[in-house]
C-alpha positions as CSV (number, residue, x, y, z in Angstrom):
1,M,90.1,214.0,132.1
2,I,92.9,212.5,134.4
3,S,92.9,213.1,138.3
4,L,94.9,211.4,140.7
5,S,94.6,212.1,144.6
6,H,96.8,210.8,147.2
7,V,97.6,207.8,145.5
8,S,99.7,205.0,146.7
9,K,101.0,201.7,145.2
10,R,102.4,198.9,147.5
11,Y,103.4,195.8,145.7
12,P,103.0,192.4,147.5
13,G,106.4,192.1,149.4
14,G,106.7,195.7,150.7
15,H,107.9,197.6,147.7
16,Q,106.3,200.9,147.8
17,A,106.4,202.2,144.2
18,L,104.0,205.2,144.6
19,N,103.3,207.3,147.7
20,D,100.7,210.2,148.0
21,V,100.8,211.2,144.3
22,G,98.2,213.7,142.9
23,F,97.8,215.7,140.1
24,S,95.6,216.3,137.3
25,I,95.8,216.1,133.4
26,E,93.5,217.9,131.2
27,S,92.1,216.8,127.8
28,G,94.6,217.7,125.0
29,E,97.6,217.9,127.0
30,L,101.0,216.9,125.7
31,V,102.5,215.3,129.2
32,F,105.9,213.6,130.1
33,I,106.2,211.8,133.2
34,T,110.2,212.0,134.1
35,G,112.3,210.6,136.8
36,H,115.0,208.1,137.5
37,S,114.8,204.2,136.6
38,G,112.5,203.1,139.5
39,A,110.9,206.5,140.2
40,G,107.4,204.9,139.6
41,K,106.5,205.7,136.0
42,T,105.6,202.5,134.8
43,T,103.7,201.7,137.9
44,L,101.7,205.2,137.4
45,L,101.1,204.1,133.7
46,K,99.6,200.7,134.7
47,L,97.2,202.5,137.1
48,L,95.7,204.6,134.9
49,V,94.6,201.6,132.5
50,A,94.0,199.1,135.8
51,I,97.0,196.8,134.9
52,E,97.4,197.6,138.5
53,R,95.5,198.7,141.2
54,P,96.0,201.6,143.7
55,T,96.7,200.8,147.3
56,A,95.4,203.9,148.4
57,G,93.8,207.1,146.8
58,S,91.7,207.6,143.9
59,I,92.3,207.8,140.1
60,I,89.5,209.4,138.0
61,V,89.6,209.0,134.1
62,N,86.5,211.0,132.5
63,G,84.7,210.7,135.6
64,Q,85.4,207.0,136.2
65,N,87.1,206.0,139.7
66,I,89.8,203.3,138.2
67,G,90.5,201.8,141.2
68,A,86.6,200.8,141.9
69,L,85.9,199.1,138.7
70,Q,84.8,195.8,138.3
71,T,86.9,193.3,136.3
72,R,84.4,193.2,133.5
73,A,84.4,196.8,133.1
74,V,88.1,197.1,132.3
75,P,88.0,196.2,128.8
76,F,85.7,199.0,128.1
77,L,87.9,201.7,130.0
78,R,90.7,200.5,128.0
79,R,89.2,201.5,124.5
80,K,89.6,205.0,125.5
81,F,93.3,204.5,125.7
82,G,96.4,203.6,123.2
83,L,99.0,201.6,124.7
84,I,102.4,201.6,123.8
85,F,104.6,199.3,125.9
86,Q,108.2,199.5,126.9
87,D,108.7,195.8,125.4
88,H,106.6,196.3,122.3
89,K,104.3,192.9,123.1
90,L,104.4,192.3,119.3
91,L,103.1,188.9,117.8
92,F,106.0,188.2,115.6
93,D,104.3,185.0,114.1
94,R,101.8,187.6,112.7
95,S,102.1,190.0,109.9
96,V,102.4,193.7,110.7
97,Y,98.9,194.3,109.3
98,A,97.6,191.5,111.8
99,N,99.5,193.0,114.6
100,V,97.8,196.4,113.8
101,A,94.4,194.7,113.0
102,L,94.2,192.6,116.3
103,P,92.7,195.2,118.6
104,L,89.9,195.9,116.1
105,E,89.1,192.1,115.9
106,I,89.0,191.9,119.4
107,A,86.5,194.9,119.6
108,G,84.5,193.6,116.9
109,Y,85.0,195.8,113.9
110,G,83.9,194.8,110.9
111,V,86.3,193.6,108.0
112,K,85.9,196.8,105.8
113,D,85.9,199.1,108.5
114,A,89.2,197.5,110.0
115,A,91.0,197.2,106.9
116,R,90.3,201.0,106.2
117,R,91.5,201.7,109.9
118,V,94.6,199.6,109.7
119,N,95.9,201.0,106.5
120,A,95.2,204.5,107.8
121,A,97.3,203.6,110.7
122,L,100.1,202.2,109.0
123,D,100.3,205.1,106.4
124,K,100.3,207.6,109.3
125,V,103.5,205.8,110.6
126,G,105.2,205.1,107.6
127,L,104.8,201.4,107.4
128,L,101.9,200.8,104.7
129,K,104.3,199.1,102.4
130,Y,105.2,196.5,104.9
131,Q,101.8,195.3,105.6
132,K,102.6,191.9,104.7
133,S,106.1,191.6,106.4
134,L,106.6,190.1,109.7
135,P,107.8,192.4,112.7
136,V,111.0,190.3,112.7
137,T,112.2,191.9,109.5
138,L,111.7,195.5,110.9
139,S,114.2,197.5,112.5
140,G,114.1,198.6,116.2
141,G,112.4,201.9,115.2
142,E,110.0,200.7,112.6
143,Q,108.9,197.9,115.4
144,Q,108.3,201.1,117.6
145,R,106.3,202.7,114.8
146,L,104.3,199.5,114.3
147,C,103.3,199.5,117.9
148,I,102.5,203.1,117.7
149,A,100.4,202.2,114.8
150,R,98.6,199.4,116.9
151,A,98.1,201.8,119.9
152,I,96.3,204.3,117.8
153,V,94.4,202.2,115.0
154,H,91.0,202.3,117.3
155,R,91.4,206.1,117.3
156,P,91.7,206.7,121.4
157,S,91.4,209.9,123.1
158,I,94.5,209.2,125.3
159,L,97.8,207.8,124.3
160,L,100.2,206.3,126.9
161,A,103.9,205.2,126.2
162,D,106.3,204.0,128.3
163,E,110.1,204.9,127.4
164,P,108.8,204.9,123.7
165,T,112.4,205.8,122.7
166,G,114.6,203.9,125.2
167,N,116.1,201.7,122.7
168,L,116.3,203.9,119.6
169,D,119.1,205.8,118.1
170,A,118.4,209.8,118.1
171,D,117.2,209.9,114.4
172,Y,114.4,207.2,115.1
173,A,113.6,209.0,118.5
174,T,113.1,212.1,116.8
175,E,110.5,210.6,114.0
176,I,108.7,209.0,117.3
177,G,108.4,212.4,119.2
178,D,107.2,213.9,115.9
179,L,104.3,211.3,115.7
180,F,103.7,211.9,119.4
181,R,103.4,215.8,118.5
182,S,101.1,215.2,115.5
183,F,98.6,213.2,117.6
184,N,98.7,215.7,120.0
185,Q,97.9,218.6,117.5
186,V,94.5,216.9,116.5
187,G,93.3,216.8,120.2
188,V,94.8,213.3,121.2
189,T,96.3,213.3,125.2
190,V,99.3,212.0,125.1
191,V,101.1,211.1,128.5
192,V,104.9,209.5,127.8
193,A,106.8,208.0,130.6
194,T,110.5,208.8,129.5
195,H,113.8,209.9,130.7
196,D,114.9,211.0,127.2
197,Q,115.8,214.6,128.0
198,A,116.5,215.3,124.2
199,L,113.0,214.3,123.4
200,L,111.6,216.4,126.2
201,A,113.7,219.3,125.0
202,R,112.4,218.8,121.6
203,L,108.6,218.6,122.4
204,T,108.6,220.9,125.3
205,P,105.6,219.1,127.1
206,R,104.4,219.9,130.6
207,V,106.5,217.8,133.0
208,I,105.5,215.9,135.9
209,A,108.5,214.4,137.7
210,L,108.8,211.7,140.2
211,R,111.4,210.8,142.6
212,N,111.3,207.7,144.8
213,G,107.6,207.3,144.0
214,T,106.6,210.9,145.0
215,L,105.7,213.7,143.3
216,A,108.5,216.0,142.8
217,E,107.4,218.5,140.0
218,A,104.1,218.9,138.4
219,A,104.3,222.2,136.7
C-alpha cells in the first residue's frame, strides 16, 4: 500500500530532514514512526500526502508515485487519508459539527449523507452531545477527539496522526490509543508519528524508527 525507496528530503537552506529512507507498509497495518524530536517523523508524514515533495527517491501509495503527482491530483490523493495534525487546525469560530462536516462539504457530499456521516463520526469519538458547541469549550483531549472525528468522517483507508497524544494526560492518551486500535481492527491502515512510549507499549504496533533523518529500525 505504501512503499518508500531511497527517499531523501532537503529543505531550502540546507537542512537534511530525511536521508535515503526506505520501507513498506501493508494495507491494514498499525505502524508507529518513532524517534527523537527532529528525527524526521513529521516530514515523513507530510511527504506521504504531498504536503512536501521528496528531494530524491520514490513514494508509492496505492500504485501512485506521490512525488510525480501534478498539483491538481493532490486533493484526490488526500481523500484516501485521514490527517490528524499536531496543532489541531480546528476552526474555532465554527461549531463541533461544522468542523467535522467541512471535509465533506469540500468533497461535495449531500446534506443528508454528510449529516449521517458527521453524527456517526462524533458518536464514535464520544462527542455527539457537543455537536453545537464551539471547540474552545472542549478540553484538550476532547479537541483531539474532534480532530479524529474530522479525520475519519469520510472513511479513509489510511489514517495518519502526528504526535496525537503529545499534550494529553495519561487517561486521555489511553482513550486516543483505544480509538486508533478500534479503527485498525476494522481494516484502516493507521500510521502514528510519536515518541509516546506508554502508547507504544499499550498498542504494540509495528515500529519504524528514525534517527537524525535516517532509518534506524523497520521491524
